[in-house]
C-alpha positions in Angstrom: 42.8 65.7 13.3 39.5 64.5 11.3 40.4 61.3 11.8 40.6 61.4 15.4 37.3 62.8 15.5 36.0 60.0 13.3 37.5 57.4 15.5 35.8 58.9 18.7 32.5 58.7 16.8 33.2 55.0 16.1 33.8 54.3 19.3 31.0 56.2 21.1 28.9 54.3 18.5 30.2 50.9 19.0 31.5 50.7 15.8 34.7 49.2 16.5 35.6 47.5 13.0 35.3 51.0 11.7 37.4 52.3 14.4 39.9 49.7 14.2 40.0 50.6 10.0 40.7 54.1 11.1 43.4 53.2 13.5 45.0 51.2 10.5 44.9 54.1 8.4 46.3 56.5 10.9 49.2 54.0 11.5 50.0 53.8 7.7 50.1 57.5 7.5 52.3 57.9 10.4 54.9 55.0 8.6 54.5 56.8 5.5 55.9 60.1 7.1 58.7 58.5 8.8 59.8 56.9 5.5 59.5 60.2 3.6 61.8 61.6 6.4 64.4 58.9 6.3 64.5 59.3 2.3 65.2 62.7 2.7 68.0 61.9 5.1 69.3 59.2 2.9 69.6 61.7 0.1 71.9 64.0 1.9 73.8 61.1 3.3 74.4 59.7 -0.2 75.1 63.1 -1.6 77.9 63.6 0.7 79.2 60.0 0.4 79.3 60.3 -3.5 81.0 63.8 -3.3 83.8 62.4 -1.0 84.3 59.1 -3.4 84.3 61.3 -6.6 86.8 63.8 -5.4 88.6 61.4 -3.1 88.5 64.0 -0.4 86.1 65.2 2.6 85.5 68.3 4.4 84.4 68.8 7.8 81.2 69.9 6.7 80.7 66.6 4.6 81.6 64.8 7.6 79.1 66.5 9.8 76.5 66.4 7.3 77.1 62.4 7.1 77.2 62.0 10.9 74.0 63.9 11.6 72.2 62.1 8.8 73.0 58.7 10.0 71.9 60.0 13.5 68.5 61.3 12.3 68.0 58.3 10.1 68.6 55.9 13.3 66.6 58.0 15.3 63.6 58.3 13.0 63.8 54.7 12.3 63.3 53.5 15.9 59.9 53.0 16.9 59.2 54.8 20.2 56.7 52.8 22.1 57.3 49.3 20.6 60.5 47.5 20.1 62.3 47.6 16.7 62.5 50.0 13.7 59.9 51.2 11.0 62.1 49.8 8.2 64.3 46.5 8.4 67.9 46.7 6.9 66.5 45.1 3.7 63.9 47.8 3.4 66.4 50.4 4.3 68.8 49.3 1.6 65.7 49.3 -1.1 64.9 52.7 0.0 68.7 53.7 -0.4 68.7 52.0 -4.0 65.7 54.2 -4.8 67.0 57.4 -3.9 70.6 56.8 -5.2 70.0 58.7 -8.5 68.3 61.7 -6.9 71.6 62.2 -4.6 73.7 61.7 -7.7 71.9 64.4 -9.5 72.6 66.5 -6.1 76.3 65.5 -6.0 76.8 66.4 -9.7 75.5 69.9 -8.9 78.1 70.1 -6.1 81.0 68.1 -6.7 84.0 69.6 -8.5 82.0 72.9 -8.5 79.1 71.3 -10.5 81.4 70.9 -13.7 80.2 67.4 -14.4 77.0 65.8 -15.1 75.6 63.0 -13.0 76.6 60.3 -15.3 80.2 61.6 -15.4 80.0 61.7 -11.7 78.7 58.2 -11.8 81.5 57.1 -13.7 83.9 58.6 -11.0 82.8 56.3 -8.4 81.7 52.7 -7.7 78.1 52.9 -6.9 77.6 49.8 -4.5 80.8 50.7 -2.8 79.1 54.1 -1.8 76.0 52.3 -1.1 77.5 49.5 1.1 79.7 52.3 2.9 76.3 54.2 3.7 74.4 50.9 4.8 77.5 49.9 7.0 77.2 53.5 8.7 73.6 52.9 9.1 73.7 49.5 10.9 77.2 49.8 12.6 77.6 53.2 13.7 79.3 56.2 11.9 83.0 55.8 11.0 85.4 58.2 10.1 86.0 58.9 6.2 89.1 56.9 4.7 89.5 60.3 2.7 91.8 63.1 3.5 90.6 66.6 4.4 90.2 69.0 1.7 92.2 72.1 2.2 
C-alpha cells in the first residue's frame, strides 16, 4: 500500500518519471508473486508425477492433485487484463527444471513409504520423461495417467 500512496504523491506533484518507476516496481512485484505461486504448484505436480513414475502406479488422490496443480498453474500464469501469460513455455520449462530437485526430495519422503533417498528415487525414474510429461500437461491439457490405480 505504501507504493500506492507514493504513486499518488508523484502524480499529484507531476513527477511522472518517478510515478512510472513505481508502476514498474509494482509490476515486477506482482510478476514475482505469480512466479512464486507457479513454483509451488509445479512442485506438487512434479511430486505426484515422480511418485507415479517411480512406483509405476497411481491413485485417485495423485490424479486429483495433478489435475488441480495443472489447472492452478494455467490459471495463475494467465494474464487477466492483457493477453498472454506471465511465463512463456520456455520460461515455464526452465522453472520446472529449477524446482525438480525439491519435488524429488518431497517424492522421496512419500514414495514407497519413504523407504528410499531422493538419489534412489531419481535412479528409478527417467527425469526428462517426467518433466516432458508435466510440460505436456501444462501446454496441452490434462491427460489421464498411463499407470494402473493403486489398490
